[in-house]
C-alpha positions in Angstrom: 38.9 -65.9 -103.0 41.3 -68.5 -101.5 44.6 -68.6 -103.3 45.7 -71.9 -104.9 49.3 -72.8 -104.4 50.7 -75.5 -106.8 53.8 -77.4 -105.8 55.9 -79.1 -108.5 58.5 -81.3 -106.8 57.3 -82.7 -103.4 60.6 -83.4 -101.7 62.5 -82.9 -98.5 62.3 -79.1 -98.4 58.6 -78.9 -99.1 57.9 -81.5 -96.4 59.5 -79.1 -93.9 57.9 -76.0 -95.3 54.3 -77.2 -95.4 53.7 -77.1 -91.6 54.3 -73.4 -91.8 52.8 -72.5 -95.2 49.5 -74.3 -94.4 48.9 -71.6 -91.7 48.0 -69.2 -94.5 44.8 -71.1 -95.1 45.5 -71.4 -98.8 44.6 -74.4 -101.0 47.6 -76.6 -101.9 47.9 -78.9 -104.8 51.0 -81.0 -105.2 52.6 -83.2 -107.8 52.5 -86.9 -107.5 56.3 -87.0 -108.1 57.8 -87.9 -104.7 54.8 -90.0 -103.8 55.7 -90.7 -100.2 56.0 -87.0 -99.5 52.9 -86.0 -101.5 50.9 -88.6 -99.6 52.3 -87.2 -96.3 51.3 -83.7 -97.3 47.8 -84.9 -98.3 47.3 -86.9 -95.1 48.6 -84.3 -92.7 47.8 -81.0 -94.3 45.0 -81.6 -96.8 47.0 -81.0 -99.9 45.5 -82.4 -103.1 47.6 -84.7 -105.2 47.6 -84.2 -109.0 49.2 -86.6 -111.4 49.8 -84.0 -114.1 52.0 -81.0 -113.7 50.2 -79.0 -116.3 47.0 -79.4 -114.4 48.7 -77.9 -111.4 49.9 -75.0 -113.4 46.4 -74.5 -114.9 44.8 -74.0 -111.4 47.6 -72.4 -109.4 47.9 -68.7 -108.6 51.5 -69.3 -107.4 53.5 -72.3 -108.6 56.2 -73.4 -106.3 59.1 -75.0 -108.2 61.0 -77.3 -105.9 62.6 -79.8 -108.2 66.3 -80.6 -108.3 68.1 -77.6 -109.8 69.5 -79.5 -112.8 65.9 -80.5 -113.7 64.3 -77.1 -113.3 64.6 -75.7 -116.8 63.6 -79.0 -118.6 60.6 -79.4 -116.3 59.4 -75.9 -117.0 60.0 -76.0 -120.7 57.4 -78.8 -120.9 54.7 -76.6 -119.2 52.6 -73.7 -120.3 52.4 -70.8 -117.9 50.0 -67.8 -117.8 50.8 -64.1 -117.5 48.9 -63.9 -114.3 51.1 -66.6 -112.6 54.0 -66.3 -110.3 56.6 -69.1 -110.3 58.3 -69.2 -107.0 61.6 -71.1 -107.6 63.3 -72.8 -104.7 66.0 -74.2 -107.1 69.4 -73.2 -105.7 71.9 -71.8 -108.3 69.4 -71.4 -111.1 69.0 -67.7 -111.9 66.6 -65.8 -114.0 68.8 -66.0 -117.1 68.3 -69.7 -117.2 64.9 -70.2 -115.7 63.1 -67.0 -116.8 62.7 -67.9 -120.5 61.4 -71.3 -119.5 58.5 -70.0 -117.5 57.4 -67.1 -119.7 55.0 -65.4 -119.7 54.8 -66.2 -116.0 56.7 -64.1 -113.5 59.8 -65.5 -111.8 60.4 -65.0 -108.1 63.3 -66.8 -106.3 63.4 -67.8 -102.7 65.8 -69.7 -100.5 64.4 -71.2 -97.3 65.9 -73.9 -95.1 64.2 -76.8 -93.3 63.9 -74.8 -90.1 60.8 -73.4 -91.8 59.0 -76.3 -90.0 59.5 -74.4 -86.8 59.0 -70.9 -88.2 62.8 -70.2 -87.9 63.9 -70.1 -91.5 65.5 -66.8 -92.7 64.1 -66.9 -96.2 65.7 -65.0 -99.0 63.3 -63.5 -101.6 64.0 -61.8 -105.0 62.3 -59.7 -106.2 60.2 -58.7 -103.4 56.6 -59.9 -103.9 53.8 -59.4 -101.5 51.8 -62.7 -102.2 55.0 -64.7 -101.9 56.0 -62.8 -98.8 52.7 -63.7 -97.3 53.0 -67.4 -98.3 56.5 -67.7 -96.9 56.0 -65.5 -93.8 55.0 -68.4 -91.5 58.3 -70.1 -92.3 60.3 -67.3 -90.6 61.7 -63.9 -91.4 61.5 -63.0 -95.1 64.6 -61.1 -96.3 63.9 -59.4 -99.6 67.1 -58.6 -101.6 67.5 -55.5 -103.7 69.2 -57.2 -106.7 69.6 -60.7 -108.1 73.4 -60.3 -107.8 72.9 -60.4 -104.1 71.2 -63.7 -104.2 74.3 -65.8 -104.8 76.4 -64.8 -101.8 73.4 -64.5 -99.6 72.0 -68.0 -100.5 75.4 -69.5 -99.7 74.5 -68.9 -96.0 71.9 -71.6 -96.4 74.8 -74.0 -96.4 76.3 -72.3 -93.4 73.2 -73.5 -91.6 74.4 -77.1 -92.1 77.9 -76.2 -91.1 76.8 -74.8 -87.8 74.9 -78.0 -87.1 78.2 -79.9 -87.6 79.9 -77.6 -85.2 77.0 -78.1 -82.7 77.6 -81.9 -83.1 81.3 -81.6 -82.4 80.9 -79.5 -79.3 78.0 -81.7 -78.1 80.3 -84.7 -78.4 83.1 -82.9 -76.4 80.7 -82.1 -73.6 79.2 -85.5 -73.4 82.7 -87.1 -73.6 83.4 -85.3 -70.3 80.5 -87.0 -68.5 77.5 -84.8 -69.2 74.3 -86.6 -70.2 74.2 -86.6 -74.0 70.7 -85.2 -74.2 71.6 -82.4 -71.8 74.8 -81.7 -73.7 72.9 -81.5 -77.0 70.3 -79.0 -75.6 73.0 -77.0 -73.9 75.1 -76.5 -77.0 72.1 -75.9 -79.2 70.6 -73.4 -76.9 73.9 -71.6 -76.4 74.2 -71.3 -80.2 70.7 -69.9 -80.3 71.5 -67.5 -77.5 74.5 -66.1 -79.3 72.4 -65.7 -82.5 69.5 -64.0 -80.6 71.9 -61.5 -79.1 73.3 -60.6 -82.5 69.8 -60.3 -83.9 68.3 -58.3 -81.1 71.1 -55.8 -80.6 71.5 -54.4 -84.2 72.9 -51.1 -83.0 75.9 -52.8 -81.5 78.6 -54.1 -83.9 79.3 -57.8 -83.7 82.9 -56.9 -82.7 81.5 -54.9 -79.8 79.4 -57.9 -78.7 82.4 -60.2 -78.7 84.6 -57.7 -76.9 81.9 -57.3 -74.2 82.5 -61.0 -73.4 86.1 -61.5 -74.3 87.5 -59.2 -71.6 91.1 -59.5 -70.3 91.8 -62.8 -68.4 88.3 -64.1 -69.3 87.8 -67.7 -70.4 86.0 -66.4 -73.5 89.1 -64.5 -74.6 91.4 -67.4 -73.8 89.4 -69.7 -76.0 89.3 -67.1 -78.8 93.0 -66.7 -78.7 93.4 -70.5 -79.3 91.0 -70.3 -82.2 92.6 -67.2 -83.7 96.1 -68.7 -83.4 94.8 -71.7 -85.3 93.2 -69.4 -87.9 90.0 -71.3 -87.2 87.7 -68.8 -88.8 89.3 -68.4 -92.2 88.3 -71.9 -93.5 84.6 -71.0 -93.0 85.0 -68.0 -95.4 87.0 -70.2 -97.8 84.1 -72.8 -97.8 81.6 -70.0 -98.6 83.9 -68.6 -101.3 84.3 -72.1 -102.9 80.5 -72.5 -103.1 79.9 -69.0 -104.4 82.6 -69.3 -107.1 81.3 -72.7 -108.2 77.8 -71.3 -108.5 
């Protein structure tokens, strides 16, 4: 029997996840809230629009909760869930202590994808591990199941790092194009070089990241010369401070 996936909160993130999730062949029903997005999902991916959230809950095997975090508890408290149901929360910063009681007797699973899901490139956090949710999220990119909810906070902060890297790509693209390189070529060059670095780290897990850097930053190399400038400016510490500020706030 085809699984029915109910989506409460049709917004920006869901719009980018649906091109991947639809590959599962599941049936998708989506809330009318966020009408422009729900109509897009209906027109492009065959999602069915429901005007009542309880009707979505009544039919869904998995309920994806993708509302704004500060609305999550109040939205769920107005709904009645069944023991057979999994509620897959995409609401950043809202843990089981807050959301769990609001969805009882349903079962809470938390996930943290990013919009690169559209291209199958989202590293998606999952806690606790859940095979049906893993299957649903698999087309979005690698699913990374965590061993404890305590890990979810620091790990999910890296979803913000995703945006910071885009800002860095923008800065370096601007620098290259300011020196005469065609802007489109500069953008692709910097983006692909960033991807190349990440791919090497991912595909060579037996080598420490320090070893990978040292392999490039040999004496008198341009890579080392640039790193020395960055290290002298303490350019990497602010990135960790930004992550710590978000984690502590959460």
